[in-house]
ROBASE-412793 format. One record per residue (C-alpha): residue number from 1; residue in one letter; x, y, z. Coordinates in Angstrom, 1 decimal. Example, Ala and Ser with C-alpha at 12.3 -4.5 7.8 and 13.67 -1.06 7.14 Angstrom:
% ROBASE-412793
- 1/a/12.3/-4.5/7.8
- 2/s/13.7/-1.1/7.1
//
This chain:
% ROBASE-412793
- 1/m/-1.5/33.0/-104.7
- 2/t/-0.2/35.8/-107.0
- 3/f/3.5/36.0/-108.7
- 4/s/4.0/39.2/-106.6
- 5/r/2.9/37.4/-103.7
- 6/t/5.4/34.5/-104.6
- 7/l/8.3/36.7/-104.8
- 8/a/7.7/38.8/-101.7
- 9/w/7.6/35.1/-99.5
- 10/l/10.4/33.8/-101.2
- 11/g/12.8/36.9/-100.4
- 12/l/11.6/37.0/-96.9
- 13/a/11.8/33.4/-96.3
- 14/t/15.7/34.1/-97.9
- 15/v/16.2/36.5/-95.3
- 16/f/14.8/34.5/-92.0
- 17/a/15.5/31.1/-93.3
- 18/v/18.2/29.9/-90.7
- 19/p/17.3/31.4/-87.0
- 20/v/20.4/32.1/-85.4
- 21/a/21.8/28.9/-83.4
- 22/a/25.5/29.5/-82.3
- 23/s/27.1/26.7/-80.6
- 24/a/27.1/28.1/-77.2
- 25/q/23.3/28.8/-77.2
- 26/e/21.2/27.2/-74.6
- 27/w/18.9/24.8/-76.0
- 28/t/15.7/25.8/-73.7
- 29/r/13.0/23.1/-75.3
- 30/f/12.3/20.4/-77.6
- 31/r/14.3/20.9/-80.8
- 32/g/16.0/23.9/-79.2
- 33/p/16.2/27.1/-80.7
- 34/n/12.3/27.7/-81.6
- 35/g/11.8/24.0/-82.4
- 36/s/14.1/24.7/-85.3
- 37/g/16.3/21.8/-84.6
- 38/l/19.3/23.8/-86.1
- 39/s/22.8/24.8/-84.5
- 40/d/25.8/26.0/-86.1
- 41/a/28.0/23.9/-83.6
- 42/t/31.2/22.8/-85.6
- 43/t/33.0/20.3/-83.1
- 44/i/30.4/17.2/-83.4
- 45/p/31.9/14.8/-85.3
- 46/v/30.3/12.5/-88.0
- 47/q/31.3/9.2/-87.4
- 48/w/32.3/7.8/-83.8
- 49/t/32.5/4.7/-81.9
- 50/l/31.4/3.7/-78.3
- 51/d/34.6/4.7/-76.8
- 52/d/34.4/8.1/-78.9
- 53/y/31.7/9.1/-76.1
- 54/n/32.6/12.4/-73.5
- 55/w/30.5/10.2/-71.4
- 56/i/27.5/7.7/-71.0
- 57/v/25.5/7.6/-67.6
- 58/d/22.3/5.6/-66.9
- 59/l/19.5/7.2/-65.8
- 60/p/17.0/6.0/-62.9
- 61/g/14.3/5.0/-65.4
- 62/a/13.1/4.6/-69.0
- 63/g/11.5/7.6/-71.1
- 64/n/11.1/9.4/-74.5
- 65/s/12.0/12.9/-73.6
- 66/s/14.7/14.7/-74.9
- 67/p/17.4/16.8/-73.0
- 68/v/17.5/20.4/-72.2
- 69/i/20.5/22.7/-71.3
- 70/w/21.1/25.6/-69.7
- 71/g/24.7/26.6/-68.8
- 72/e/26.6/23.6/-67.9
- 73/h/23.2/21.9/-66.5
- 74/l/21.6/19.3/-68.5
- 75/f/17.8/18.3/-67.5
- 76/v/16.0/14.9/-68.5
- 77/t/12.9/13.3/-67.1
- 78/s/12.6/9.4/-66.2
- 79/s/10.5/7.1/-64.9
- 80/n/10.2/3.9/-63.1
- 81/e/7.2/1.9/-64.1
- 82/q/7.6/-0.3/-61.0
- 83/q/8.1/1.8/-58.5
- 84/q/5.7/4.7/-60.4
- 85/i/7.9/7.2/-59.6
- 86/r/9.1/9.9/-62.2
- 87/y/12.4/11.3/-62.0
- 88/l/13.9/14.9/-63.3
- 89/s/17.8/14.8/-63.1
- 90/c/20.0/17.3/-63.7
- 91/f/23.6/16.4/-64.9
- 92/d/27.0/18.2/-65.3
- 93/t/27.3/18.7/-68.9
- 94/k/31.3/18.1/-68.7
- 95/d/31.5/14.7/-67.4
- 96/g/28.0/13.6/-67.0
- 97/s/28.0/14.1/-63.1
- 98/l/24.6/13.7/-61.3
- 99/q/24.2/17.4/-59.7
- 100/w/20.4/16.8/-58.0
- 101/e/17.6/14.4/-58.6
- 102/r/13.7/14.9/-57.7
- 103/q/11.1/12.1/-57.3
- 104/f/7.3/12.4/-58.2
- 105/s/5.2/9.8/-57.6
- 106/y/2.4/8.7/-59.7
- 107/r/0.0/5.8/-60.6
- 108/t/0.4/3.8/-64.2
- 109/h/-2.2/4.3/-66.4
- 110/k/-2.4/2.6/-70.1
- 111/r/-1.2/4.7/-72.6
- 112/h/0.3/3.7/-76.3
- 113/k/3.3/0.8/-76.5
- 114/n/5.6/3.4/-77.9
- 115/n/4.9/6.3/-75.0
- 116/s/6.1/6.3/-71.9
- 117/s/5.6/8.0/-68.6
- 118/a/8.3/10.4/-69.3
- 119/s/7.7/11.8/-72.9
- 120/s/7.4/15.1/-72.0
- 121/t/10.4/17.5/-72.9
- 122/p/11.1/20.1/-69.9
- 123/t/12.0/23.8/-70.7
- 124/v/14.4/25.5/-68.9
- 125/d/15.8/29.4/-68.6
- 126/a/18.1/31.0/-66.3
- 127/d/15.9/30.9/-63.0
- 128/a/14.1/27.4/-63.7
- 129/v/13.4/24.2/-65.2
- 130/y/9.6/23.5/-66.3
- 131/v/8.5/19.9/-66.2
- 132/l/4.8/18.7/-67.2
- 133/w/3.6/15.1/-65.9
- 134/h/0.8/13.7/-67.3
- 135/s/-1.4/11.2/-65.7
- 136/r/-5.1/10.1/-65.1
- 137/e/-5.1/11.2/-61.8
- 138/s/-3.6/15.2/-62.4
- 139/s/-1.3/16.5/-64.6
- 140/p/0.7/19.2/-62.8
- 141/l/2.9/21.6/-64.5
- 142/v/5.7/22.4/-62.0
- 143/a/9.0/24.8/-61.8
- 144/l/12.3/23.8/-60.0
- 145/d/15.2/26.4/-59.6
- 146/h/18.4/25.0/-60.6
- 147/n/19.0/23.6/-57.5
- 148/g/16.1/21.7/-57.5
- 149/r/14.0/23.4/-55.0
- 150/e/10.0/23.7/-56.2
- 151/l/9.1/26.8/-57.0
- 152/w/5.4/26.5/-57.7
- 153/r/2.9/24.1/-59.5
- 154/y/0.0/24.6/-61.9
- 155/e/-2.5/21.6/-62.3
- 156/l/-3.9/20.8/-65.9
- 157/g/-6.2/18.2/-64.5
- 158/p/-6.7/14.6/-65.5
- 159/y/-5.2/13.4/-68.8
- 160/l/-7.7/11.5/-70.1
- 161/h/-6.8/10.0/-73.5
- 162/g/-5.6/6.0/-73.6
- 163/q/-2.5/6.8/-75.6
- 164/g/-1.1/8.5/-72.9
- 165/g/0.4/12.3/-72.8
- 166/a/3.9/13.9/-74.4
- 167/t/3.5/17.3/-75.4
- 168/s/6.0/19.5/-74.1
- 169/p/5.8/23.2/-72.7
- 170/i/7.6/26.1/-73.9
- 171/l/8.9/29.4/-72.9
- 172/y/8.0/33.0/-74.6
- 173/e/8.6/36.4/-72.9
- 174/g/7.3/35.7/-69.0
- 175/l/5.2/32.3/-70.0
- 176/v/5.1/29.0/-69.8
- 177/v/3.1/27.8/-72.9
- 178/v/1.6/24.3/-72.9
- 179/a/-0.8/22.7/-75.8
- 180/n/-3.1/19.9/-73.6
- 181/d/-4.9/18.3/-76.1
- 182/h/-6.9/15.2/-75.1
- 183/r/-10.2/13.4/-74.8
- 184/a/-11.9/16.1/-72.1
- 185/g/-10.6/19.4/-71.2
- 186/s/-8.4/20.2/-73.7
- 187/a/-7.0/23.7/-73.7
- 188/l/-4.2/26.1/-74.7
- 189/v/-2.6/27.4/-71.3
- 190/a/-0.7/30.2/-70.7
- 191/v/0.9/30.8/-67.1
- 192/d/3.3/33.3/-65.5
- 193/r/6.7/32.0/-65.3
- 194/e/7.6/33.4/-62.0
- 195/t/4.4/32.7/-60.0
- 196/g/2.6/29.7/-61.8
- 197/r/-0.5/32.0/-61.6
- 198/e/-2.8/30.9/-65.4
- 199/v/-2.7/34.1/-67.6
- 200/w/-4.8/32.8/-70.4
- 201/k/-6.7/29.8/-71.3
- 202/i/-8.3/28.9/-74.8
- 203/p/-10.7/25.5/-74.4
- 204/r/-10.3/23.3/-77.4
- 205/a/-13.4/21.5/-79.1
- 206/g/-11.6/18.5/-80.2
- 207/k/-11.5/15.2/-78.4
- 208/r/-8.0/13.8/-80.1
- 209/a/-4.6/13.6/-78.1
- 210/c/-2.0/16.0/-80.0
- 211/y/1.4/16.0/-79.3
- 212/s/2.7/19.0/-81.3
- 213/t/5.1/21.4/-79.4
- 214/p/4.4/25.0/-80.5
- 215/c/6.8/27.6/-81.5
- 216/v/6.4/31.8/-82.5
- 217/l/6.1/33.7/-85.5
- 218/d/8.2/36.6/-84.8
- 219/v/9.3/38.1/-88.0
- 220/a/9.3/41.8/-89.2
- 221/g/6.0/43.5/-90.6
- 222/r/4.2/41.7/-88.0
- 223/a/3.4/41.4/-84.1
- 224/p/4.7/38.1/-82.9
- 225/e/2.2/35.1/-82.5
- 226/l/2.2/31.5/-81.1
- 227/i/2.0/28.9/-83.4
- 228/f/0.0/25.9/-82.6
- 229/t/-1.2/22.5/-84.3
- 230/h/-4.0/20.5/-84.0
- 231/c/-5.3/17.7/-86.5
- 232/y/-9.1/18.9/-86.0
- 233/e/-8.3/22.6/-86.2
- 234/g/-5.0/22.9/-88.5
- 235/i/-2.8/26.0/-87.9
- 236/i/-3.7/28.4/-85.5
- 237/g/-2.0/31.7/-84.5
- 238/v/-2.4/33.4/-80.8
- 239/e/-1.3/36.7/-79.5
- 240/p/0.9/35.6/-76.8
- 241/r/-0.2/38.4/-74.1
- 242/s/-4.0/38.4/-74.5
- 243/g/-4.4/34.8/-75.7
- 244/r/-6.4/35.9/-78.3
- 245/q/-7.0/33.5/-81.3
- 246/t/-5.5/35.8/-84.2
- 247/w/-6.6/32.9/-87.2
- 248/m/-7.1/29.4/-87.7
- 249/l/-6.9/27.6/-90.9
- 250/d/-8.3/23.9/-90.9
- 251/v/-5.7/22.3/-93.4
- 252/f/-5.6/18.5/-92.2
- 253/g/-9.4/17.2/-92.0
- 254/r/-10.7/14.9/-89.4
- 255/h/-9.5/11.7/-91.0
- 256/s/-8.1/10.1/-88.3
- 257/q/-5.2/12.0/-87.9
- 258/r/-3.2/13.1/-85.2
- 259/a/-1.0/16.2/-85.0
- 260/v/2.1/14.5/-83.6
- 261/g/4.9/16.7/-85.3
- 262/s/5.4/19.8/-84.5
- 263/p/5.1/23.1/-86.4
- 264/i/7.9/25.4/-87.7
- 265/v/8.6/28.8/-89.3
- 266/y/10.5/29.3/-92.5
- 267/g/10.5/33.2/-93.2
- 268/q/6.9/34.2/-93.0
- 269/l/5.6/31.0/-93.6
- 270/v/4.5/28.4/-91.1
- 271/l/4.6/25.0/-91.5
- 272/g/2.6/22.1/-89.7
- 273/s/2.2/17.9/-89.9
- 274/s/-0.4/16.0/-89.0
- 275/g/-1.2/12.4/-89.9
- 276/a/-2.0/8.8/-88.7
- 277/g/0.4/5.8/-88.1
- 278/g/-1.3/3.8/-91.2
- 279/g/-3.1/6.6/-92.9
- 280/e/-3.1/9.6/-94.7
- 281/r/-0.1/12.0/-93.6
- 282/n/0.5/15.9/-94.7
- 283/v/3.1/18.6/-94.6
- 284/v/1.1/21.8/-95.4
- 285/a/2.9/25.3/-95.6
- 286/v/0.7/28.3/-94.6
- 287/h/1.1/31.6/-94.9
- 288/p/-0.7/33.5/-91.9
- 289/a/-3.7/35.9/-92.1
- 290/t/-2.5/39.4/-92.0
- 291/d/-4.9/42.7/-91.4
- 292/s/-5.6/42.8/-94.8
- 293/e/-5.5/38.9/-96.1
- 294/a/-6.7/35.8/-94.5
- 295/a/-4.3/33.1/-93.8
- 296/a/-4.0/30.6/-97.1
- 297/e/-2.3/27.6/-97.7
- 298/v/0.8/27.8/-100.0
- 299/y/1.6/24.0/-100.7
- 300/r/1.1/20.5/-98.9
- 301/v/3.2/17.6/-99.5
- 302/q/1.6/13.8/-98.9
- 303/r/3.8/11.3/-100.1
- 304/a/6.7/11.7/-98.0
- 305/a/4.8/13.1/-95.1
- 306/p/6.2/12.1/-91.7
- 307/h/3.7/10.8/-88.6
- 308/v/6.1/12.0/-85.7
- 309/p/9.4/13.5/-86.7
- 310/t/8.6/17.0/-87.0
- 311/p/10.4/18.5/-90.4
- 312/l/13.3/20.7/-90.6
- 313/v/14.3/23.8/-93.0
- 314/y/18.0/24.4/-93.8
- 315/r/19.3/26.6/-96.2
- 316/d/15.9/27.5/-97.9
- 317/r/15.6/23.2/-98.3
- 318/l/12.6/21.6/-96.1
- 319/f/13.7/17.9/-94.9
- 320/l/11.0/15.3/-94.0
- 321/w/12.3/12.4/-92.2
- 322/g/9.9/9.5/-92.2
- 323/d/9.3/7.2/-89.8
- 324/a/10.0/4.4/-91.9
- 325/g/13.2/6.1/-93.0
- 326/i/12.3/7.9/-96.6
- 327/v/13.7/10.9/-96.2
- 328/a/12.8/13.8/-98.5
- 329/c/14.4/17.3/-99.6
- 330/l/12.0/20.0/-100.9
- 331/d/12.5/23.8/-101.8
- 332/a/11.0/25.2/-98.8
- 333/a/9.1/27.7/-100.4
- 334/t/7.7/26.1/-103.1
- 335/g/7.4/22.4/-101.9
- 336/k/8.9/21.5/-104.8
- 337/s/11.1/17.6/-104.6
- 338/i/14.9/17.6/-105.0
- 339/w/15.9/14.2/-103.7
- 340/t/13.9/11.4/-101.9
- 341/g/16.0/8.6/-100.2
- 342/r/16.0/5.7/-97.8
- 343/v/17.9/5.1/-94.7
- 344/r/17.3/1.8/-92.7
- 345/g/15.6/1.9/-89.6
- 346/n/12.5/3.2/-88.1
- 347/f/12.6/6.7/-86.4
- 348/f/10.4/7.8/-83.3
- 349/g/12.9/11.1/-82.9
- 350/s/13.2/14.3/-85.1
- 351/p/16.0/15.3/-87.0
- 352/v/18.6/18.3/-85.9
- 353/c/21.1/19.8/-88.5
- 354/v/24.7/20.7/-87.1
- 355/d/27.2/22.3/-89.8
- 356/g/25.1/21.1/-92.5
- 357/k/24.4/17.8/-91.4
- 358/l/21.5/15.7/-90.6
- 359/y/21.5/13.5/-87.2
- 360/c/18.3/11.6/-86.4
- 361/a/18.5/8.1/-83.9
- 362/d/16.9/5.2/-84.9
- 363/v/14.7/3.1/-82.2
- 364/d/17.1/0.4/-82.6
- 365/g/20.1/2.8/-81.6
- 366/e/22.1/4.1/-84.3
- 367/i/22.3/7.7/-85.0
- 368/v/22.1/8.2/-88.8
- 369/v/24.2/10.9/-90.0
- 370/l/23.4/12.4/-94.0
- 371/e/24.5/15.8/-95.6
- 372/a/21.9/18.5/-95.6
- 373/g/22.7/19.2/-99.5
- 374/d/20.8/18.7/-102.7
- 375/a/21.9/15.2/-103.2
- 376/f/20.8/12.2/-100.7
- 377/r/24.2/10.8/-99.3
- 378/q/24.6/8.8/-96.1
- 379/l/27.4/9.7/-94.1
- 380/a/27.5/7.6/-91.0
- 381/r/25.4/5.8/-88.7
- 382/n/26.6/5.5/-85.0
- 383/p/26.0/3.2/-81.9
- 384/l/24.6/4.1/-78.8
- 385/g/22.5/1.1/-77.8
- 386/g/18.6/1.7/-77.8
- 387/p/15.5/1.6/-77.9
- 388/i/15.8/5.9/-78.6
- 389/r/12.5/7.9/-79.5
- 390/s/14.1/10.9/-78.5
- 391/t/15.7/13.9/-80.2
- 392/p/19.3/15.0/-80.0
- 393/a/20.1/18.4/-77.9
- 394/v/23.2/20.5/-78.8
- 395/s/24.7/22.8/-76.6
- 396/n/28.2/24.2/-76.3
- 397/g/29.6/22.2/-79.1
- 398/t/28.3/19.2/-77.7
- 399/m/25.4/16.8/-78.7
- 400/f/23.6/14.9/-75.9
- 401/l/21.7/11.8/-76.8
- 402/r/19.1/10.1/-75.0
- 403/a/18.5/6.5/-75.0
- 404/a/15.3/5.0/-73.0
- 405/s/17.5/4.5/-69.8
- 406/r/20.9/5.9/-70.8
- 407/l/22.2/9.6/-71.4
- 408/a/25.5/10.7/-73.5
- 409/a/27.7/13.1/-74.9
- 410/i/29.7/13.4/-77.8
- 411/g/31.6/16.4/-79.6
- 412/h/34.8/18.3/-78.4
- 413/p/34.3/22.0/-77.8
- 414/g/37.2/23.9/-78.2
- 415/r/39.1/21.9/-80.7
//
């Protein structure tokens, strides 16, 4: 990497480091706006007790998926393993009242002990909510309007990996996009959001389940691209309308890895992660290919790299929240370490950043709050009750937290 190119990347990264994530903005997908996990809400407390929640409601089943929000509608999935029923529930964000609920029957199947039958986070827009259900028999992607009426379904086929499904769909310019990676029949798929008609499909050669949710690289000077990660194929760019793969850089290798954390964008850099629960882990920053230059690795982080939680960038700082509670802060442009600290707990959800503070829930049901600054500082540990293997959602000045079979809201818009 030349010095001039380094300066160019740093300048562009500074310009595009913090996407617009207003407190009233809808939280439409896993980890909110473009998967960044960023919100500028200012009405979320740092410390609270069980008595401070706006409301807490029980769900009809359990699960690991995260809530998504449009307006005053919150959508979340759950499943009852004994009755073999999956649920898509719609709640009122103001008081937690149930607006409607739809049931989907299925047959239980083998999966990882930390997975669930409701681990895929839906995605939502002004017209519909889109939910993906994986099973060994079939994997329908289903669209329902905001009143719960089914609009269409697209069948992805049997999900054949023993750990079970968990990948989440996203929306981009009229497309519903899914990275459907498992043991056989893997593919990147885009369907028309209005009709469910397949627009394009890219077969994948890998036979390993990966769970990362794609994001969009949309910066000045280049056409928008969908960004995917896979342990065997690395980081991939795809042209959204045609489904043409524009570039690929194999940065992870095949050393028993699995891409679980999702890619994020920092300026014109793309950051992806892959690893193994007890083995090698990598977070890699890549400069995507252009018309004149091939894709290139910029830096790599291994020692502090998480396996499941997705990285986060805030104000030119890269935060890596590790599965076992090791949290690292690095310079997002160079990967240079700034600090490393430890918090108590094990973490399967990903952090979000609200008003300069990091929030991440541990599996035992506490929400840990850290300062998102240049020194390690734990601010609070807040109770909800576990297990929690999901990621918070933030919309209209309120944070929504999902434990296995409970849903809660904290924050006071307008105060």
